[in-house]
All heavy atoms as atom14 arrays in JSON, in Angstrom:
{
  "sequence": "MVERSIAWLTRGNRRVRHRGISRNNAWLQLRIAGLNLRRLLNLGLTTYKGSWALA",
  "atom14_mask": [
    [1, 1, 1, 1, 1, 1, 1, 1, 0, 0, 0, 0, 0, 0],
    [1, 1, 1, 1, 1, 1, 1, 0, 0, 0, 0, 0, 0, 0],
    [1, 1, 1, 1, 1, 1, 1, 1, 1, 0, 0, 0, 0, 0],
    [1, 1, 1, 1, 1, 1, 1, 1, 1, 1, 1, 0, 0, 0],
    [1, 1, 1, 1, 1, 1, 0, 0, 0, 0, 0, 0, 0, 0],
    [1, 1, 1, 1, 1, 1, 1, 1, 0, 0, 0, 0, 0, 0],
    [1, 1, 1, 1, 1, 0, 0, 0, 0, 0, 0, 0, 0, 0],
    [1, 1, 1, 1, 1, 1, 1, 1, 1, 1, 1, 1, 1, 1],
    [1, 1, 1, 1, 1, 1, 1, 1, 0, 0, 0, 0, 0, 0],
    [1, 1, 1, 1, 1, 1, 1, 0, 0, 0, 0, 0, 0, 0],
    [1, 1, 1, 1, 1, 1, 1, 1, 1, 1, 1, 0, 0, 0],
    [1, 1, 1, 1, 0, 0, 0, 0, 0, 0, 0, 0, 0, 0],
    [1, 1, 1, 1, 1, 1, 1, 1, 0, 0, 0, 0, 0, 0],
    [1, 1, 1, 1, 1, 1, 1, 1, 1, 1, 1, 0, 0, 0],
    [1, 1, 1, 1, 1, 1, 1, 1, 1, 1, 1, 0, 0, 0],
    [1, 1, 1, 1, 1, 1, 1, 0, 0, 0, 0, 0, 0, 0],
    [1, 1, 1, 1, 1, 1, 1, 1, 1, 1, 1, 0, 0, 0],
    [1, 1, 1, 1, 1, 1, 1, 1, 1, 1, 0, 0, 0, 0],
    [1, 1, 1, 1, 1, 1, 1, 1, 1, 1, 1, 0, 0, 0],
    [1, 1, 1, 1, 0, 0, 0, 0, 0, 0, 0, 0, 0, 0],
    [1, 1, 1, 1, 1, 1, 1, 1, 0, 0, 0, 0, 0, 0],
    [1, 1, 1, 1, 1, 1, 0, 0, 0, 0, 0, 0, 0, 0],
    [1, 1, 1, 1, 1, 1, 1, 1, 1, 1, 1, 0, 0, 0],
    [1, 1, 1, 1, 1, 1, 1, 1, 0, 0, 0, 0, 0, 0],
    [1, 1, 1, 1, 1, 1, 1, 1, 0, 0, 0, 0, 0, 0],
    [1, 1, 1, 1, 1, 0, 0, 0, 0, 0, 0, 0, 0, 0],
    [1, 1, 1, 1, 1, 1, 1, 1, 1, 1, 1, 1, 1, 1],
    [1, 1, 1, 1, 1, 1, 1, 1, 0, 0, 0, 0, 0, 0],
    [1, 1, 1, 1, 1, 1, 1, 1, 1, 0, 0, 0, 0, 0],
    [1, 1, 1, 1, 1, 1, 1, 1, 0, 0, 0, 0, 0, 0],
    [1, 1, 1, 1, 1, 1, 1, 1, 1, 1, 1, 0, 0, 0],
    [1, 1, 1, 1, 1, 1, 1, 1, 0, 0, 0, 0, 0, 0],
    [1, 1, 1, 1, 1, 0, 0, 0, 0, 0, 0, 0, 0, 0],
    [1, 1, 1, 1, 0, 0, 0, 0, 0, 0, 0, 0, 0, 0],
    [1, 1, 1, 1, 1, 1, 1, 1, 0, 0, 0, 0, 0, 0],
    [1, 1, 1, 1, 1, 1, 1, 1, 0, 0, 0, 0, 0, 0],
    [1, 1, 1, 1, 1, 1, 1, 1, 0, 0, 0, 0, 0, 0],
    [1, 1, 1, 1, 1, 1, 1, 1, 1, 1, 1, 0, 0, 0],
    [1, 1, 1, 1, 1, 1, 1, 1, 1, 1, 1, 0, 0, 0],
    [1, 1, 1, 1, 1, 1, 1, 1, 0, 0, 0, 0, 0, 0],
    [1, 1, 1, 1, 1, 1, 1, 1, 0, 0, 0, 0, 0, 0],
    [1, 1, 1, 1, 1, 1, 1, 1, 0, 0, 0, 0, 0, 0],
    [1, 1, 1, 1, 1, 1, 1, 1, 0, 0, 0, 0, 0, 0],
    [1, 1, 1, 1, 0, 0, 0, 0, 0, 0, 0, 0, 0, 0],
    [1, 1, 1, 1, 1, 1, 1, 1, 0, 0, 0, 0, 0, 0],
    [1, 1, 1, 1, 1, 1, 1, 0, 0, 0, 0, 0, 0, 0],
    [1, 1, 1, 1, 1, 1, 1, 0, 0, 0, 0, 0, 0, 0],
    [1, 1, 1, 1, 1, 1, 1, 1, 1, 1, 1, 1, 0, 0],
    [1, 1, 1, 1, 1, 1, 1, 1, 1, 0, 0, 0, 0, 0],
    [1, 1, 1, 1, 0, 0, 0, 0, 0, 0, 0, 0, 0, 0],
    [1, 1, 1, 1, 1, 1, 0, 0, 0, 0, 0, 0, 0, 0],
    [1, 1, 1, 1, 1, 1, 1, 1, 1, 1, 1, 1, 1, 1],
    [1, 1, 1, 1, 1, 0, 0, 0, 0, 0, 0, 0, 0, 0],
    [1, 1, 1, 1, 1, 1, 1, 1, 0, 0, 0, 0, 0, 0],
    [1, 1, 1, 1, 1, 0, 0, 0, 0, 0, 0, 0, 0, 0]
  ],
  "atom14_positions": [
    [[14.25, 6.85, -9.15], [13.16, 5.9, -9.16], [12.42, 5.89, -7.81], [11.21, 5.75, -7.77], [13.71, 4.5, -9.5], [12.66, 3.51, -9.79], [11.74, 4.0, -11.25], [10.59, 2.71, -11.36], [0.0, 0.0, 0.0], [0.0, 0.0, 0.0], [0.0, 0.0, 0.0], [0.0, 0.0, 0.0], [0.0, 0.0, 0.0], [0.0, 0.0, 0.0]],
    [[13.15, 6.05, -6.74], [12.51, 6.07, -5.41], [11.57, 7.25, -5.31], [10.45, 7.11, -4.8], [13.6, 6.15, -4.31], [12.96, 6.38, -2.95], [14.43, 4.89, -4.31], [0.0, 0.0, 0.0], [0.0, 0.0, 0.0], [0.0, 0.0, 0.0], [0.0, 0.0, 0.0], [0.0, 0.0, 0.0], [0.0, 0.0, 0.0], [0.0, 0.0, 0.0]],
    [[11.97, 8.4, -5.83], [11.12, 9.59, -5.75], [9.81, 9.38, -6.53], [8.75, 9.79, -6.08], [11.85, 10.81, -6.3], [12.97, 11.29, -5.41], [14.26, 10.54, -5.66], [14.32, 9.68, -6.59], [15.24, 10.78, -4.93], [0.0, 0.0, 0.0], [0.0, 0.0, 0.0], [0.0, 0.0, 0.0], [0.0, 0.0, 0.0], [0.0, 0.0, 0.0]],
    [[9.89, 8.73, -7.66], [8.67, 8.44, -8.43], [7.75, 7.51, -7.67], [6.54, 7.7, -7.66], [9.02, 7.81, -9.78], [9.49, 8.77, -10.78], [9.65, 8.09, -12.11], [10.28, 9.0, -13.05], [10.66, 8.65, -14.24], [10.5, 7.41, -14.66], [11.22, 9.52, -15.04], [0.0, 0.0, 0.0], [0.0, 0.0, 0.0], [0.0, 0.0, 0.0]],
    [[8.31, 6.5, -7.03], [7.49, 5.55, -6.27], [6.76, 6.26, -5.12], [5.57, 6.03, -4.9], [8.36, 4.43, -5.7], [8.97, 3.72, -6.74], [0.0, 0.0, 0.0], [0.0, 0.0, 0.0], [0.0, 0.0, 0.0], [0.0, 0.0, 0.0], [0.0, 0.0, 0.0], [0.0, 0.0, 0.0], [0.0, 0.0, 0.0], [0.0, 0.0, 0.0]],
    [[7.46, 7.1, -4.4], [6.83, 7.81, -3.29], [5.8, 8.8, -3.81], [4.7, 8.92, -3.25], [7.91, 8.52, -2.44], [8.76, 7.48, -1.72], [7.26, 9.48, -1.44], [9.96, 8.04, -1.01], [0.0, 0.0, 0.0], [0.0, 0.0, 0.0], [0.0, 0.0, 0.0], [0.0, 0.0, 0.0], [0.0, 0.0, 0.0], [0.0, 0.0, 0.0]],
    [[6.09, 9.49, -4.89], [5.12, 10.42, -5.47], [3.87, 9.68, -5.91], [2.75, 10.18, -5.74], [5.75, 11.16, -6.64], [0.0, 0.0, 0.0], [0.0, 0.0, 0.0], [0.0, 0.0, 0.0], [0.0, 0.0, 0.0], [0.0, 0.0, 0.0], [0.0, 0.0, 0.0], [0.0, 0.0, 0.0], [0.0, 0.0, 0.0], [0.0, 0.0, 0.0]],
    [[4.01, 8.5, -6.45], [2.86, 7.73, -6.88], [2.02, 7.27, -5.69], [0.81, 7.32, -5.72], [3.32, 6.52, -7.69], [2.2, 5.7, -8.22], [1.41, 5.98, -9.28], [1.75, 4.44, -7.68], [0.49, 4.98, -9.45], [0.67, 4.02, -8.48], [2.14, 3.65, -6.63], [-0.01, 2.83, -8.24], [1.47, 2.47, -6.4], [0.41, 2.08, -7.2]],
    [[2.68, 6.87, -4.61], [1.96, 6.42, -3.42], [1.22, 7.55, -2.73], [0.16, 7.34, -2.14], [2.92, 5.78, -2.43], [3.5, 4.43, -2.83], [4.59, 4.01, -1.87], [2.4, 3.38, -2.87], [0.0, 0.0, 0.0], [0.0, 0.0, 0.0], [0.0, 0.0, 0.0], [0.0, 0.0, 0.0], [0.0, 0.0, 0.0], [0.0, 0.0, 0.0]],
    [[1.78, 8.74, -2.77], [1.18, 9.88, -2.08], [0.38, 10.74, -3.04], [0.12, 11.91, -2.76], [2.25, 10.72, -1.39], [3.17, 11.17, -2.37], [2.98, 9.91, -0.34], [0.0, 0.0, 0.0], [0.0, 0.0, 0.0], [0.0, 0.0, 0.0], [0.0, 0.0, 0.0], [0.0, 0.0, 0.0], [0.0, 0.0, 0.0], [0.0, 0.0, 0.0]],
    [[-0.03, 10.21, -4.14], [-0.73, 10.91, -5.2], [-1.83, 11.83, -4.63], [-2.71, 11.41, -3.92], [-1.36, 9.86, -6.1], [-2.09, 10.38, -7.28], [-2.77, 9.29, -8.03], [-1.98, 8.06, -8.08], [-2.3, 7.03, -8.83], [-3.38, 7.06, -9.57], [-1.56, 5.97, -8.84], [0.0, 0.0, 0.0], [0.0, 0.0, 0.0], [0.0, 0.0, 0.0]],
    [[-1.72, 13.12, -4.95], [-2.73, 14.07, -4.51], [-2.54, 14.58, -3.09], [-3.26, 15.48, -2.67], [0.0, 0.0, 0.0], [0.0, 0.0, 0.0], [0.0, 0.0, 0.0], [0.0, 0.0, 0.0], [0.0, 0.0, 0.0], [0.0, 0.0, 0.0], [0.0, 0.0, 0.0], [0.0, 0.0, 0.0], [0.0, 0.0, 0.0], [0.0, 0.0, 0.0]],
    [[-1.63, 14.04, -2.34], [-1.39, 14.46, -0.96], [-0.01, 15.07, -0.83], [0.95, 14.39, -0.51], [-1.52, 13.26, 0.01], [-2.88, 12.67, -0.03], [-3.86, 13.36, 0.01], [-2.95, 11.35, -0.15], [0.0, 0.0, 0.0], [0.0, 0.0, 0.0], [0.0, 0.0, 0.0], [0.0, 0.0, 0.0], [0.0, 0.0, 0.0], [0.0, 0.0, 0.0]],
    [[0.11, 16.35, -1.09], [1.41, 17.0, -1.06], [1.89, 17.27, 0.36], [3.06, 17.36, 0.62], [1.35, 18.32, -1.84], [1.15, 18.11, -3.29], [2.37, 17.47, -3.89], [2.12, 17.17, -5.29], [2.72, 16.21, -5.92], [3.57, 15.44, -5.3], [2.47, 15.99, -7.19], [0.0, 0.0, 0.0], [0.0, 0.0, 0.0], [0.0, 0.0, 0.0]],
    [[0.98, 17.43, 1.28], [1.37, 17.65, 2.66], [1.18, 16.38, 3.46], [0.3, 15.58, 3.17], [0.52, 18.75, 3.28], [0.77, 20.08, 2.62], [-0.05, 21.13, 3.28], [0.26, 22.41, 2.66], [0.14, 23.55, 3.27], [-0.31, 23.58, 4.5], [0.46, 24.65, 2.66], [0.0, 0.0, 0.0], [0.0, 0.0, 0.0], [0.0, 0.0, 0.0]],
    [[1.98, 16.23, 4.48], [1.83, 15.06, 5.33], [0.59, 15.23, 6.19], [0.19, 16.33, 6.52], [3.08, 14.83, 6.19], [4.24, 14.42, 5.33], [3.43, 16.04, 7.02], [0.0, 0.0, 0.0], [0.0, 0.0, 0.0], [0.0, 0.0, 0.0], [0.0, 0.0, 0.0], [0.0, 0.0, 0.0], [0.0, 0.0, 0.0], [0.0, 0.0, 0.0]],
    [[-0.03, 14.12, 6.54], [-1.3, 14.17, 7.27], [-1.1, 14.36, 8.77], [-1.97, 14.89, 9.43], [-2.06, 12.87, 7.03], [-2.49, 12.71, 5.63], [-3.19, 11.38, 5.45], [-4.03, 11.47, 4.27], [-5.33, 11.25, 4.29], [-5.92, 10.89, 5.38], [-6.03, 11.4, 3.2], [0.0, 0.0, 0.0], [0.0, 0.0, 0.0], [0.0, 0.0, 0.0]],
    [[-0.01, 13.91, 9.31], [0.18, 13.89, 10.76], [1.48, 14.58, 11.12], [2.38, 14.69, 10.31], [0.22, 12.46, 11.29], [-0.94, 11.64, 10.87], [-2.2, 11.78, 11.4], [-1.05, 10.66, 9.92], [-3.02, 10.92, 10.81], [-2.34, 10.24, 9.89], [0.0, 0.0, 0.0], [0.0, 0.0, 0.0], [0.0, 0.0, 0.0], [0.0, 0.0, 0.0]],
    [[1.58, 15.0, 12.37], [2.84, 15.52, 12.88], [3.68, 14.35, 13.36], [3.16, 13.43, 13.98], [2.6, 16.47, 14.03], [2.06, 17.78, 13.59], [2.03, 18.72, 14.74], [1.8, 20.05, 14.23], [2.11, 21.14, 14.87], [2.64, 21.07, 16.05], [1.87, 22.3, 14.34], [0.0, 0.0, 0.0], [0.0, 0.0, 0.0], [0.0, 0.0, 0.0]],
    [[4.92, 14.39, 13.07], [5.84, 13.36, 13.57], [6.14, 12.31, 12.52], [5.31, 11.96, 11.7], [0.0, 0.0, 0.0], [0.0, 0.0, 0.0], [0.0, 0.0, 0.0], [0.0, 0.0, 0.0], [0.0, 0.0, 0.0], [0.0, 0.0, 0.0], [0.0, 0.0, 0.0], [0.0, 0.0, 0.0], [0.0, 0.0, 0.0], [0.0, 0.0, 0.0]],
    [[7.35, 11.85, 12.58], [7.82, 10.87, 11.61], [7.13, 9.52, 11.77], [6.74, 8.9, 10.78], [9.35, 10.7, 11.74], [10.04, 12.01, 11.36], [9.85, 9.58, 10.87], [11.52, 12.02, 11.65], [0.0, 0.0, 0.0], [0.0, 0.0, 0.0], [0.0, 0.0, 0.0], [0.0, 0.0, 0.0], [0.0, 0.0, 0.0], [0.0, 0.0, 0.0]],
    [[6.92, 9.07, 13.0], [6.37, 7.74, 13.21], [4.93, 7.64, 12.7], [4.56, 6.62, 12.09], [6.45, 7.35, 14.68], [5.71, 8.23, 15.47], [0.0, 0.0, 0.0], [0.0, 0.0, 0.0], [0.0, 0.0, 0.0], [0.0, 0.0, 0.0], [0.0, 0.0, 0.0], [0.0, 0.0, 0.0], [0.0, 0.0, 0.0], [0.0, 0.0, 0.0]],
    [[4.12, 8.64, 12.91], [2.73, 8.59, 12.42], [2.66, 8.66, 10.91], [1.84, 8.0, 10.29], [1.91, 9.7, 13.06], [1.69, 9.45, 14.53], [0.69, 10.36, 15.13], [-0.64, 10.05, 14.62], [-1.71, 10.76, 14.9], [-1.63, 11.79, 15.69], [-2.88, 10.43, 14.4], [0.0, 0.0, 0.0], [0.0, 0.0, 0.0], [0.0, 0.0, 0.0]],
    [[3.52, 9.47, 10.3], [3.55, 9.54, 8.84], [4.07, 8.23, 8.25], [3.59, 7.77, 7.22], [4.41, 10.71, 8.36], [3.66, 12.0, 8.47], [2.55, 12.13, 8.01], [4.25, 12.94, 9.15], [0.0, 0.0, 0.0], [0.0, 0.0, 0.0], [0.0, 0.0, 0.0], [0.0, 0.0, 0.0], [0.0, 0.0, 0.0], [0.0, 0.0, 0.0]],
    [[5.02, 7.6, 8.93], [5.52, 6.32, 8.47], [4.42, 5.25, 8.57], [4.27, 4.44, 7.66], [6.74, 5.9, 9.29], [7.38, 4.65, 8.76], [7.48, 4.46, 7.56], [7.75, 3.76, 9.65], [0.0, 0.0, 0.0], [0.0, 0.0, 0.0], [0.0, 0.0, 0.0], [0.0, 0.0, 0.0], [0.0, 0.0, 0.0], [0.0, 0.0, 0.0]],
    [[3.65, 5.29, 9.65], [2.54, 4.33, 9.8], [1.51, 4.55, 8.71], [0.99, 3.58, 8.14], [1.9, 4.51, 11.18], [0.0, 0.0, 0.0], [0.0, 0.0, 0.0], [0.0, 0.0, 0.0], [0.0, 0.0, 0.0], [0.0, 0.0, 0.0], [0.0, 0.0, 0.0], [0.0, 0.0, 0.0], [0.0, 0.0, 0.0], [0.0, 0.0, 0.0]],
    [[1.2, 5.79, 8.37], [0.25, 6.05, 7.29], [0.76, 5.53, 5.96], [0.03, 4.9, 5.21], [-0.01, 7.57, 7.18], [-0.83, 7.91, 5.98], [-2.19, 7.82, 5.87], [-0.36, 8.31, 4.7], [-2.59, 8.16, 4.6], [-1.49, 8.47, 3.87], [0.89, 8.57, 4.17], [-1.36, 8.88, 2.55], [1.0, 8.96, 2.87], [-0.12, 9.12, 2.06]],
    [[2.05, 5.77, 5.68], [2.63, 5.31, 4.42], [2.63, 3.79, 4.35], [2.31, 3.21, 3.29], [4.05, 5.86, 4.25], [4.75, 5.52, 2.95], [3.98, 6.07, 1.77], [6.17, 6.05, 2.95], [0.0, 0.0, 0.0], [0.0, 0.0, 0.0], [0.0, 0.0, 0.0], [0.0, 0.0, 0.0], [0.0, 0.0, 0.0], [0.0, 0.0, 0.0]],
    [[2.97, 3.13, 5.43], [2.97, 1.66, 5.44], [1.58, 1.1, 5.21], [1.41, 0.11, 4.48], [3.53, 1.14, 6.77], [4.99, 1.48, 7.0], [5.91, 0.87, 5.95], [5.74, -0.27, 5.57], [6.86, 1.65, 5.49], [0.0, 0.0, 0.0], [0.0, 0.0, 0.0], [0.0, 0.0, 0.0], [0.0, 0.0, 0.0], [0.0, 0.0, 0.0]],
    [[0.57, 1.74, 5.8], [-0.82, 1.31, 5.6], [-1.23, 1.51, 4.14], [-1.89, 0.65, 3.54], [-1.75, 2.06, 6.53], [-3.21, 1.67, 6.5], [-3.37, 0.21, 6.95], [-4.02, 2.59, 7.4], [0.0, 0.0, 0.0], [0.0, 0.0, 0.0], [0.0, 0.0, 0.0], [0.0, 0.0, 0.0], [0.0, 0.0, 0.0], [0.0, 0.0, 0.0]],
    [[-0.84, 2.63, 3.55], [-1.15, 2.91, 2.14], [-0.5, 1.88, 1.24], [-1.1, 1.37, 0.31], [-0.65, 4.31, 1.81], [-0.75, 4.71, 0.37], [-2.07, 5.29, 0.03], [-2.02, 5.87, -1.29], [-2.86, 5.54, -2.25], [-3.85, 4.73, -2.01], [-2.76, 6.09, -3.43], [0.0, 0.0, 0.0], [0.0, 0.0, 0.0], [0.0, 0.0, 0.0]],
    [[0.77, 1.53, 1.5], [1.47, 0.54, 0.71], [0.82, -0.82, 0.84], [0.66, -1.54, -0.14], [2.95, 0.5, 1.13], [3.66, 1.78, 0.71], [3.66, -0.69, 0.51], [5.03, 1.95, 1.31], [0.0, 0.0, 0.0], [0.0, 0.0, 0.0], [0.0, 0.0, 0.0], [0.0, 0.0, 0.0], [0.0, 0.0, 0.0], [0.0, 0.0, 0.0]],
    [[0.42, -1.19, 2.05], [-0.23, -2.48, 2.27], [-1.54, -2.56, 1.5], [-1.86, -3.59, 0.9], [-0.47, -2.71, 3.76], [0.0, 0.0, 0.0], [0.0, 0.0, 0.0], [0.0, 0.0, 0.0], [0.0, 0.0, 0.0], [0.0, 0.0, 0.0], [0.0, 0.0, 0.0], [0.0, 0.0, 0.0], [0.0, 0.0, 0.0], [0.0, 0.0, 0.0]],
    [[-2.3, -1.48, 1.51], [-3.56, -1.46, 0.76], [-3.34, -1.61, -0.74], [-4.07, -2.34, -1.42], [0.0, 0.0, 0.0], [0.0, 0.0, 0.0], [0.0, 0.0, 0.0], [0.0, 0.0, 0.0], [0.0, 0.0, 0.0], [0.0, 0.0, 0.0], [0.0, 0.0, 0.0], [0.0, 0.0, 0.0], [0.0, 0.0, 0.0], [0.0, 0.0, 0.0]],
    [[-2.34, -0.9, -1.25], [-2.03, -1.02, -2.69], [-1.55, -2.42, -3.06], [-1.92, -2.96, -4.1], [-0.98, 0.02, -3.09], [-1.46, 1.46, -3.04], [-0.29, 2.4, -3.25], [-2.57, 1.71, -4.05], [0.0, 0.0, 0.0], [0.0, 0.0, 0.0], [0.0, 0.0, 0.0], [0.0, 0.0, 0.0], [0.0, 0.0, 0.0], [0.0, 0.0, 0.0]],
    [[-0.74, -3.03, -2.19], [-0.26, -4.39, -2.43], [-1.42, -5.39, -2.42], [-1.48, -6.3, -3.26], [0.79, -4.8, -1.41], [2.12, -4.13, -1.66], [2.41, -3.72, -2.77], [2.92, -4.03, -0.62], [0.0, 0.0, 0.0], [0.0, 0.0, 0.0], [0.0, 0.0, 0.0], [0.0, 0.0, 0.0], [0.0, 0.0, 0.0], [0.0, 0.0, 0.0]],
    [[-2.34, -5.21, -1.47], [-3.5, -6.1, -1.4], [-4.37, -5.96, -2.64], [-4.81, -6.95, -3.22], [-4.32, -5.82, -0.15], [-5.55, -6.67, 0.05], [-5.19, -8.16, 0.12], [-6.29, -6.24, 1.31], [0.0, 0.0, 0.0], [0.0, 0.0, 0.0], [0.0, 0.0, 0.0], [0.0, 0.0, 0.0], [0.0, 0.0, 0.0], [0.0, 0.0, 0.0]],
    [[-4.59, -4.71, -3.09], [-5.38, -4.51, -4.3], [-4.71, -5.17, -5.5], [-5.37, -5.78, -6.34], [-5.56, -3.02, -4.55], [-6.46, -2.74, -5.76], [-6.77, -1.28, -5.9], [-5.55, -0.54, -6.2], [-5.51, 0.77, -6.33], [-6.57, 1.49, -6.15], [-4.37, 1.37, -6.63], [0.0, 0.0, 0.0], [0.0, 0.0, 0.0], [0.0, 0.0, 0.0]],
    [[-3.4, -5.06, -5.59], [-2.66, -5.69, -6.7], [-2.79, -7.2, -6.66], [-3.01, -7.85, -7.68], [-1.18, -5.29, -6.62], [-0.32, -5.92, -7.66], [-0.59, -5.32, -9.02], [0.29, -5.94, -9.99], [-0.08, -6.34, -11.17], [-1.31, -6.17, -11.57], [0.77, -6.9, -11.99], [0.0, 0.0, 0.0], [0.0, 0.0, 0.0], [0.0, 0.0, 0.0]],
    [[-2.66, -7.8, -5.47], [-2.79, -9.26, -5.36], [-4.21, -9.71, -5.71], [-4.39, -10.75, -6.35], [-2.45, -9.7, -3.94], [-0.96, -9.7, -3.6], [-0.76, -9.92, -2.11], [-0.24, -10.76, -4.41], [0.0, 0.0, 0.0], [0.0, 0.0, 0.0], [0.0, 0.0, 0.0], [0.0, 0.0, 0.0], [0.0, 0.0, 0.0], [0.0, 0.0, 0.0]],
    [[-5.22, -8.94, -5.33], [-6.59, -9.3, -5.68], [-6.78, -9.22, -7.21], [-7.47, -10.06, -7.8], [-7.59, -8.39, -4.97], [-7.7, -8.6, -3.48], [-8.55, -7.52, -2.84], [-8.24, -9.97, -3.16], [0.0, 0.0, 0.0], [0.0, 0.0, 0.0], [0.0, 0.0, 0.0], [0.0, 0.0, 0.0], [0.0, 0.0, 0.0], [0.0, 0.0, 0.0]],
    [[-6.18, -8.24, -7.83], [-6.26, -8.13, -9.3], [-5.54, -9.28, -9.99], [-5.9, -9.66, -11.12], [-5.68, -6.81, -9.79], [-6.61, -5.64, -9.49], [-7.8, -5.82, -9.32], [-6.04, -4.45, -9.39], [0.0, 0.0, 0.0], [0.0, 0.0, 0.0], [0.0, 0.0, 0.0], [0.0, 0.0, 0.0], [0.0, 0.0, 0.0], [0.0, 0.0, 0.0]],
    [[-4.54, -9.84, -9.34], [-3.82, -10.98, -9.9], [-4.54, -12.31, -9.66], [-4.12, -13.34, -10.15], [-2.41, -11.06, -9.32], [-1.45, -9.96, -9.77], [-0.13, -10.06, -8.99], [-1.19, -10.05, -11.26], [0.0, 0.0, 0.0], [0.0, 0.0, 0.0], [0.0, 0.0, 0.0], [0.0, 0.0, 0.0], [0.0, 0.0, 0.0], [0.0, 0.0, 0.0]],
    [[-5.62, -12.28, -8.86], [-6.41, -13.48, -8.66], [-6.24, -14.12, -7.31], [-6.4, -15.35, -7.17], [0.0, 0.0, 0.0], [0.0, 0.0, 0.0], [0.0, 0.0, 0.0], [0.0, 0.0, 0.0], [0.0, 0.0, 0.0], [0.0, 0.0, 0.0], [0.0, 0.0, 0.0], [0.0, 0.0, 0.0], [0.0, 0.0, 0.0], [0.0, 0.0, 0.0]],
    [[-5.93, -13.37, -6.26], [-5.77, -13.91, -4.93], [-7.11, -14.47, -4.42], [-8.11, -13.78, -4.44], [-5.25, -12.85, -3.97], [-4.95, -13.29, -2.55], [-3.76, -14.23, -2.53], [-4.7, -12.1, -1.67], [0.0, 0.0, 0.0], [0.0, 0.0, 0.0], [0.0, 0.0, 0.0], [0.0, 0.0, 0.0], [0.0, 0.0, 0.0], [0.0, 0.0, 0.0]],
    [[-7.12, -15.71, -4.01], [-8.32, -16.36, -3.5], [-7.94, -17.27, -2.33], [-6.77, -17.49, -2.04], [-9.02, -17.24, -4.58], [-8.08, -18.21, -5.02], [-9.48, -16.4, -5.75], [0.0, 0.0, 0.0], [0.0, 0.0, 0.0], [0.0, 0.0, 0.0], [0.0, 0.0, 0.0], [0.0, 0.0, 0.0], [0.0, 0.0, 0.0], [0.0, 0.0, 0.0]],
    [[-8.96, -17.82, -1.67], [-8.7, -18.8, -0.63], [-8.88, -20.19, -1.22], [-9.77, -20.42, -2.04], [-9.63, -18.62, 0.57], [-10.98, -18.69, 0.13], [-9.38, -17.3, 1.27], [0.0, 0.0, 0.0], [0.0, 0.0, 0.0], [0.0, 0.0, 0.0], [0.0, 0.0, 0.0], [0.0, 0.0, 0.0], [0.0, 0.0, 0.0], [0.0, 0.0, 0.0]],
    [[-8.01, -21.08, -0.84], [-8.08, -22.45, -1.31], [-7.76, -23.38, -0.16], [-6.61, -23.38, 0.33], [-7.09, -22.65, -2.48], [-7.08, -24.05, -3.01], [-8.14, -24.54, -3.76], [-6.01, -24.89, -2.75], [-8.14, -25.84, -4.25], [-5.99, -26.21, -3.24], [-7.04, -26.66, -3.98], [-7.05, -27.93, -4.47], [0.0, 0.0, 0.0], [0.0, 0.0, 0.0]],
    [[-8.73, -24.11, 0.32], [-8.57, -25.06, 1.43], [-7.97, -24.4, 2.66], [-7.05, -24.9, 3.28], [-7.72, -26.25, 1.0], [-8.37, -27.1, -0.07], [-7.53, -28.3, -0.38], [-8.18, -29.16, -1.45], [-7.37, -30.32, -1.81], [0.0, 0.0, 0.0], [0.0, 0.0, 0.0], [0.0, 0.0, 0.0], [0.0, 0.0, 0.0], [0.0, 0.0, 0.0]],
    [[-8.48, -23.23, 2.97], [-8.06, -22.53, 4.19], [-6.78, -21.76, 4.08], [-6.28, -21.22, 5.08], [0.0, 0.0, 0.0], [0.0, 0.0, 0.0], [0.0, 0.0, 0.0], [0.0, 0.0, 0.0], [0.0, 0.0, 0.0], [0.0, 0.0, 0.0], [0.0, 0.0, 0.0], [0.0, 0.0, 0.0], [0.0, 0.0, 0.0], [0.0, 0.0, 0.0]],
    [[-6.19, -21.63, 2.91], [-4.98, -20.83, 2.74], [-5.12, -19.94, 1.52], [-6.04, -20.11, 0.73], [-3.74, -21.72, 2.6], [-3.86, -22.51, 1.46], [0.0, 0.0, 0.0], [0.0, 0.0, 0.0], [0.0, 0.0, 0.0], [0.0, 0.0, 0.0], [0.0, 0.0, 0.0], [0.0, 0.0, 0.0], [0.0, 0.0, 0.0], [0.0, 0.0, 0.0]],
    [[-4.24, -19.0, 1.35], [-4.29, -18.06, 0.24], [-3.57, -18.66, -0.97], [-2.54, -19.3, -0.83], [-3.65, -16.74, 0.6], [-4.42, -16.02, 1.67], [-4.12, -15.95, 2.98], [-5.64, -15.3, 1.5], [-5.04, -15.21, 3.66], [-5.99, -14.8, 2.76], [-6.46, -15.03, 0.41], [-7.14, -14.04, 2.96], [-7.6, -14.26, 0.62], [-7.93, -13.78, 1.87]],
    [[-4.1, -18.38, -2.16], [-3.49, -18.87, -3.39], [-3.75, -17.9, -4.52], [-4.78, -17.22, -4.53], [-4.03, -20.26, -3.75], [0.0, 0.0, 0.0], [0.0, 0.0, 0.0], [0.0, 0.0, 0.0], [0.0, 0.0, 0.0], [0.0, 0.0, 0.0], [0.0, 0.0, 0.0], [0.0, 0.0, 0.0], [0.0, 0.0, 0.0], [0.0, 0.0, 0.0]],
    [[-2.82, -17.84, -5.44], [-3.04, -17.04, -6.64], [-3.57, -17.95, -7.74], [-2.98, -18.98, -8.03], [-1.73, -16.38, -7.1], [-1.25, -15.22, -6.28], [0.14, -14.77, -6.75], [-2.21, -14.08, -6.32], [0.0, 0.0, 0.0], [0.0, 0.0, 0.0], [0.0, 0.0, 0.0], [0.0, 0.0, 0.0], [0.0, 0.0, 0.0], [0.0, 0.0, 0.0]],
    [[-4.69, -17.55, -8.31], [-5.31, -18.39, -9.33], [-4.69, -18.17, -10.68], [-4.1, -17.23, -10.99], [-6.79, -18.1, -9.4], [0.0, 0.0, 0.0], [0.0, 0.0, 0.0], [0.0, 0.0, 0.0], [0.0, 0.0, 0.0], [0.0, 0.0, 0.0], [0.0, 0.0, 0.0], [0.0, 0.0, 0.0], [0.0, 0.0, 0.0], [0.0, 0.0, 0.0]]
  ]
}
């Protein structure tokens, strides 16, 4: 299951973009954060009285 998750996150990118583990890890974390944000927005993430809420 872990392999499928990583393959889905790196869709279309078979080679790593940067040299070194730390830079590739930073890229992967940024990609995951973007996907999580997109998912939350699709679930109805909005601001409500200065804080975040799911509608």
